[in-house]
C-alpha positions in Angstrom: 23.4 -6.4 -15.1 21.4 -4.1 -17.4 18.0 -2.9 -16.2 15.8 -1.6 -19.0 12.3 -1.6 -20.5 11.1 -4.8 -22.0 10.0 -4.3 -25.6 6.9 -5.9 -27.1 9.0 -8.5 -29.0 10.6 -9.6 -25.6 7.3 -10.1 -23.7 7.4 -13.9 -24.4 10.7 -14.3 -22.6 9.3 -12.4 -19.6 6.3 -14.7 -19.2 8.0 -17.6 -17.4 9.4 -15.1 -14.9 6.1 -13.3 -14.3 4.4 -16.7 -14.0 6.6 -17.4 -10.9 4.5 -14.7 -9.2 1.3 -14.9 -11.2 0.8 -18.7 -11.5 -2.8 -18.3 -12.5 -1.9 -16.7 -15.9 -1.3 -18.6 -19.1 0.9 -17.1 -21.8 -1.9 -15.9 -23.9 -3.5 -14.0 -21.0 -0.2 -12.5 -20.0 0.5 -11.2 -23.5 -3.0 -9.8 -23.8 -3.0 -8.1 -20.3 0.6 -6.8 -20.7 -0.4 -5.1 -24.0 -3.7 -3.7 -22.6 -2.0 -2.4 -19.5 0.7 -0.6 -21.6 -2.1 1.4 -23.0 -2.9 2.6 -19.5 0.7 3.5 -18.7 2.0 0.2 -17.4 5.7 -0.5 -18.1 7.5 -3.8 -17.7 11.2 -3.6 -17.2 13.7 -6.4 -17.0 17.0 -7.2 -15.4 19.3 -8.8 -18.0 22.5 -10.6 -17.1 24.0 -10.7 -20.5 21.2 -12.0 -22.8 19.4 -13.8 -19.9 16.4 -12.1 -18.4 16.6 -12.8 -14.6 13.9 -10.6 -13.1 11.1 -8.2 -14.0 9.3 -5.2 -12.5 6.0 -3.8 -13.7 4.9 -0.3 -12.7 2.7 2.6 -13.7 2.3 6.2 -12.7 -1.0 6.9 -10.9 -2.8 9.8 -9.3 -5.4 9.3 -6.6 -6.9 11.7 -4.0 -5.6 9.5 -1.2 -2.0 9.0 -2.4 -1.5 11.9 -4.8 0.8 11.4 -7.8 2.9 8.3 -7.3 4.4 5.2 -9.0 2.6 2.0 -8.3 4.6 -1.2 -8.6 2.3 -4.0 -9.7 4.8 -6.8 -10.1 8.4 -7.6 -8.9 9.8 -11.0 -9.4 13.2 -12.5 -9.8 13.9 -16.0 -11.0 14.2 -18.5 -8.1 17.9 -19.2 -8.8 18.8 -15.5 -8.7 17.0 -14.4 -5.6 19.1 -12.9 -2.8 21.6 -11.7 -5.5 20.7 -8.1 -5.8 18.4 -8.4 -8.8 15.3 -7.3 -6.9 17.2 -4.3 -5.4 18.4 -3.3 -8.9 14.9 -3.5 -10.3 13.4 -1.5 -7.5 16.1 1.1 -7.7 15.5 1.5 -11.5 11.7 2.0 -10.9 12.5 4.6 -8.1 14.8 6.4 -10.5 12.1 6.5 -13.2 9.7 7.9 -10.6 12.1 10.6 -9.6 12.7 11.5 -13.3 9.0 11.9 -13.7 8.5 14.1 -10.6 6.8 11.4 -8.6 7.5 11.6 -4.9 6.2 8.3 -3.7 6.2 4.6 -4.6 3.4 2.3 -3.5 3.1 -1.5 -3.9 1.2 -4.5 -2.6 3.4 -7.1 -0.9 3.0 -10.7 0.1 3.8 -11.2 3.7 6.9 -13.2 2.9 8.4 -10.4 0.8 7.7 -7.6 3.4 11.2 -7.9 4.9 12.8 -7.3 1.5 10.9 -4.1 1.0 11.5 -2.9 4.5 15.3 -3.4 3.9 14.9 -1.1 0.9 13.4 1.6 3.1 9.7 0.9 2.5 7.2 1.2 5.4 4.1 -0.8 5.9 1.1 1.4 5.0 -1.8 1.6 7.4 -4.5 1.1 4.8 -6.0 -2.4 4.3 -6.7 -3.9 0.9 -10.2 -5.3 0.5 -11.8 -6.9 -2.6 -15.0 -8.5 -3.8 -15.1 -11.2 -6.4 -18.0 -10.2 -8.6 -17.9 -13.4 -10.5 -18.7 -15.3 -7.3 -21.7 -13.2 -6.3 
């Protein structure tokens, strides 16, 4: 398996995989958001088994007062038929390797409850902060 950055011309093949996690996106939105996020440092990497893309991870370096300089993982998804086969571990390891190369000491990510066990197996600890949001379109 080869884990590497996904190039602009490969974004269309990444969409069906990203959509398994982000079902609310259509392809046009995905392409627009992916390109806009790249301008802000977001990178989308893929796990390729031969020519087949079997998983993706999206991340970006950030600095905040609360967390310092860190890598934030926005998206990690593996095709349904390849889950439990090491693809997610390989993607996460690649992101962690990139973080180390860039001098980043921590990785943060948001997790769905059903994925928490996977992250804990990789050495991640549940953070004490809570995520809150407000939908401004509804107010």
